[in-house]
N, C-alpha and C positions, 0 to 999 in steps of 0.2 A: 755463064758465069755472074753470079751476085756483085749490084754497084756495090760502093765499102760501107755504108749506112744500112741499105738492106743486110750485109753479111755479121757487120756487128749486131745486127737483134737475132742472131740466129746462134751467139756467142754465151753461152749461162750466166758470166759475167757482169753484159749488159741487157742481160734478160730486163723486158717491161722498163724499159729509158724512155723518156722521149726525146722527141726529135731535136730538141737545143741540145740534149747532154751526148747524144749520140754524133752531133754535128759538131762538139767541143771537144771530144774524144778523139775526132781524126784531125784537128786542127794541133793537139799535142803529139798526132802518132808521129812517129818516122816509118815510112815504108824500107827495109831492107830486104834484099834478094841475096841468098845462099845457093852457091854451084852444091853439086851432087857431093857429098862427103866433105865441105867446110864446116871447119868448127863455128859454132854461132856464141858459144862460150866454154870454158873450161873450168873445172871442180876449183873451188879456190880464188876466183875472179870476183872484184865487186860487183852485188846484188844492184847495179844501176839501172834497173825496171823492169818491166813487167814483156812475156811476147802473145802475142797469140796468132798462131798458122794464119796463115789467108790462102796458100794455096802447098802445096807439093806434102809432105813429112817428115818426122825430126824426131831422132833417136833421143833416148834421156838414159846415162848410164853412168855407175863408177866405175872404175880402174884398182882391180887391187895390186900390192906393193908389185906381184912379179908380172904384171902385168896385165890378168886374168880379167874384162870385164867379164860384167853383170848387168843387164839391159831390166829399166826402172820401170819406164815408157815408153809408147811409140801412140807419138803426138797424130793425129790427123787434124782436117782439116775444122778450122773452130778451135781450136783446141788453145789453153791456154800454160804458160810454161814459165819458170823461173819465180813464180807469185808467192810461193813460199820462203823462199830465202830474204824477197823484197819486203815480205810482211815483217818478218823478223829481222828484216836488216843487220842477215848476217851473209858472208862471200856465199857464192852457188853452193850445194853442198854433193853437185854432180857436174858431168857433164852434157852438152848438146851438139848432135851433128845433123846436118841436114842427108835427109838418107834418099832424094832426088833433087833436083831443081825447086827450095823452096822460098815463100815470099812472105815476110812477117812484117807484123805491124808493133811498132815498138814503142812502149809506152813507158818516159823517164820514171825515177823512182819519184822523186818532189810532185812529178805533176797529178801522178797516184794519187797521192795521198790529199792533195788538193781535191783533186774529185770525191775520192773517201770522207772529207771534211764535210763536202757539200751537201751530199746527195745520198740518204741512208739506205735507198735501191741495190747501189754496189755495197754497201759494204753486208747488208743480207746476203747480196748474190755470191760475194767474196769467201761468206760462211759455207756457202750451201759446197763451195767448189773445194774448198779445204777437208768438207766432212766426204766426198768425192775421192780425193786423195786420199785418203786416211783409209778409206774402205777400201780402193784398190790396194795398197800398202799390204792391209794385215791380208788381201785376195794373195798375195805376192807371195808373202812370206808362210802364208798355209801353205803356199801350194810346191813351194819349193821347199821345205823343212818338213812336210811332214809326210809330203807323197813317195812316193816310186814315177817312175818315168813314165809309165803307162796314167796314171793316173792323175800329175801334171798334165800329159797329152789331153784325155781326156777331161780335165774341168778346163783346161783355157779352152779348146773346144767349143764346150757346153758355153762358155761363159762368154767370147765371141759371138757365138750365134745365138744367143737367148732372144733375140728380137729379131731378127730377120731368121727366119722363117726357112730353122737348120743351116744354110748355107755362109758359111765362113769365105771371106776374100783374103788371105794372107797377106798379098804384097810388099811382104819384108823377105828376104834373105832365110833361110834354113839354119843359117850359120846365125842369125841375128835371136830367130827365136827359139833356141838349144840355147842361146845365153842367156835368152830371158827365163826359161823354164828351167836354168842350172844343170845342163845336160852336153851333152855333144854332137852336132850335127849326124853322126853315124848311127846311134842309138836313137836322134828322133826319127832317122831317115829307118831302121828297121819298123824301130812302134809305126811308124803313119804306113809302111808298110803292108805290117799285119791285119791293122787293121783294114785294108783296104782287099786284100787276100779276104778276112771273114767275116766281109760284108758290113762293118760295121761305120764306115764308109766310103765315098766316091771323090773321089780328085783330078780331078781337066785343070794340070797349070797349075796354077796359083789358087785354083777354085776347088774348097773341099763341101759337099756336100752330105751331112749327117742321114745315114739312113736308117739305121737304130738306137735313136736316142734313148730309150728305156734301160737300154743293156750299157751305155756307152754312161751316163749315170749311175748305174751300180759299179762299174769302175772308179770311177772318181771318186767312188763314196771306202772305197775299198774292198764290196765284195767279192769274192770270187766269181770267175766269168768262164764259162766255158770256150768265148771265145778268145779269150787275153792270157 
């Protein structure tokens, strides 16, 4: 496990910051630990600071009036969340929940803005982070609203495995992935099972290997496939 300063160097928001600035960030940060299933913040809460995930995993989601959950992000180690609301000065637009025992670094809003004023590097990194978040939302909207379930699953697997040698480590419940993809667990299981039977993927527990990426790409863009 990295020490805290080495960890911060790997966080996009604090990339290329000098030692003095990283040390200052750690000084103003509060380390918080959340147990599995514990709420970190709820939609509508005041956005009083940003969160950086040190260890564990976090789900960011919204609930409809009838209680249906739509997952917006799965945050991995080094991920930043809550930053958009803090930047806009508005309440959190979604809720966050720890999916395993998780440790976060919490940076109060006023302290964070002091950092922005004093170091343009953080401001530029913030723009990069917000641009990445926008890209993720565009991808999510495209996946959920314009594709059928087979396309959504194919698109998701290809997106996650893009830089991981065609390997996907789900590390989340199928019910959570189904929510993220705008479907139900039973439908997701049927699609994954058919992909395994037709040789598109191999599954071993939470590990998925894409064995026919070209055909999966065809399915993702809506072309007819002999496999599904």
